[in-house]
N, C-alpha and C positions, 0 to 999 in steps of 0.2 A: 245523737245526743242533743237534747234541747238547751241551748245555750242561753243563759239569762242575759248576756250582753245585748242581744238583739231586742230585748224587752225593757231596756232602761228608759226612764222618762216618764213612766206610768205609775200612778199611785198603786200600791198592791190591791186595794179593794176594787179598783177599776179593772185591773187585769183579770180579776176572777170572773169578770162579766163577760170576757172575751173569748173567742174561738180562734186558734191559729190554724190557717188554712195552707197546706203544702201541696205543691204540684210537682211531679217528676216529669222533665221534658227530655226528649231525644234532640240534642243539638245537631244541626245540619248546616254547614258554612254556606253551602250553594243552593239549598232550596229551603222550604219552610221547615220549622221545628215542629215535631209531632209529640202530643202528649202521651205519656205512657199511663199515667194514673194520678189520682189525688187522694188526700185524706184529710181529715179534721181533727184537731185536738182540743177539746174544752179545757181552758186553762184551770178551771175550778177542780179539775181532776188530777192536777199535776202539783207536786211539791216543789215550788219555784226557789226554795231556798237551797236546794241541791242542784246538781246537774245530772237529772236522770237519764238513763239510756232507755228509749222506748221503741218497741217494735210495732208497726202498724201495717194492716193490710191495705193495699191501694186499690181504689175502686175506679171504674172507668170515668174519665172526665165528662163533666156535664156542662161544659162551655158551649158557646155558640159557634164552634169550628164547623165550617162548611155551611152553615145555614144562610149566611148573608154573601158569602164569597171571599176572595182574597185579592189584594193589590200587590203588585210588584213594583217597588219604589226604589230609586237610587239617589244617594245623596253625596254631595261633593262640597267641602268647605275650604275657601282660599282665604286663610287669616290675614295674609299681607295686603288684600285688597277689601276684605270685609264683605266676601261674596259668597252666598250659599246657593247652589244649583240643586234643583229638584228635578229628576226625571221620572215622570209617570210612564212605566214601561208597558204594562198591561194588567189585565184583571182576569179571573177566572172563576166559574162556577157562581156567579152573580144570582142574587135572589130575583126570580121574574116579578115584575110589577105590572105588567099589562097582560091581558087575555086576548088572544086572537085565535081565528080558525072559524070552522064551519059550524057555527051553533044556531041553526037554522030554527030548531024547534028544541025545547027542553026535553020533550017527550021521547025524542029519538034516542035509541039505546046506543047506537054507534056513532054519536057526536064526536068529533075530533076537536079537542081544545089543547092549544099550544101555549106555553108561557114565553114571554120575552120581555126585555127591556131596551130602552134607548139611552144608554149610559154616558154620562160624561163625569170628569172629576174636577172638584173645585178645591182650591187651596188657599187658606187664609194664613198669612204671617201674623202671630200674636205675640203680645208681650203680657204676661200674666193673663188677665181676662180682657184685655183690650186688643181687638182685631184692628190691624193696621194696613194691611195690604191684601188684595184678593186677585187670583188668577184662576184660569180654568181651561180644560182641555177642549178640543173638538168634541162633538156628539158622534157617537157610533151607533147607527141605527139597527134595531132588530137583532141584537146579540146578547149573549150572557157571557162571552169571552172576548172582550174588546181589546185590541192592540193599539196602542197610542204612540209610545216613543216620542213623547213631546216633553221638552224641557223648559223650566221656568227659573228665573233668577230673582233672589231677594238680597237687598243690601242689608247686612248685620255686621256691626263692628265686633271686633274680637271680645271686647270687654263686656258685650251683652249677648254673646252666643249661649250662655248657659240660662239666661232669663228668656231666651226666645223659644218658640215652638211653631210647629206647622200643623195646623189642623187640615186633614185631608179628608174630603167628604165625597163619597160616590153617589151620584144623583141619576134619577131616571127622568129624562125630558119627556115632557107632555105638551103637544101643540095646543090642546083645547082646554086643559086643566092647569093645576098647579104641580110643578115639578116635585117629585117625590124622593126622600132620602132614602137610599139603599143600605148604607151603612157608613161609618166613619172610623178614623184612626187618627190618634194625636201623637205627633213625633216630637219628642223633646227630652231633656234630661231629668224631668219630673214626671214622666208618664208611666206607662205600665212596664214591666221587666223587658218584654222583648223590644218594645218601642224605644226604651231608654239605651238598651244595648246598641241599637242600631245608631242613634244618636252619639253615643260615646266613641263608637268605632269610626264614625265620621270625623269627630273631633281629633281622635289619636292618629288619623291618616289623612293629613291635610293634602289638598290637591288630588286626592284619589276618589274614583267613583266606588261607593259601597252599596251594594244592591241587597235587598232583602223582602222576602214575603211577609205581608202583614194580613191578619185576620180583620176583617171588617166587624164593627160592633154597633150595636143600635143604641 
């Protein structure tokens, strides 16, 4: 049932220009959530004065799942001392940014070319659009599945916790050129649905480590 309460605050003529996107996800407490399917509902095809019951076929999700990789992050907030601890545990299936291997001649048919990255993770504490404090992990050379297990602490008072967010960026280190971004995720109470859920779980379980896999986005 399409409930009009989720659409309040929009002028009717503006709503008719919008399309509602719905994604069905399989929730997994101890691993990453998997998308089941998605569908779109153009609102100009719906009578919004009613509460219509609609059946829609689900299509395979077209998001970037698996293209850039995933990060396993753990959050712990201690409201009594105003301290947030972020543990960068590991990453998997990162997108290769460097090409190495025996590429002696392009004309060779059996040339072996392997992809790799030298990944590290950068964290920014942000309030709104203002970046306040930066931290980063060590660099793991020649791997697409690095293990870090490195923890970082940020001072955030309880009355500011819902205004704060942590910008987490996975980078590819380059000795000779510029470091290149592999992907990023934004953790906070006003981020995407999965990121917001992780943040809210952390707030509702003070002094406990709450771990979750996150998809890297470009």
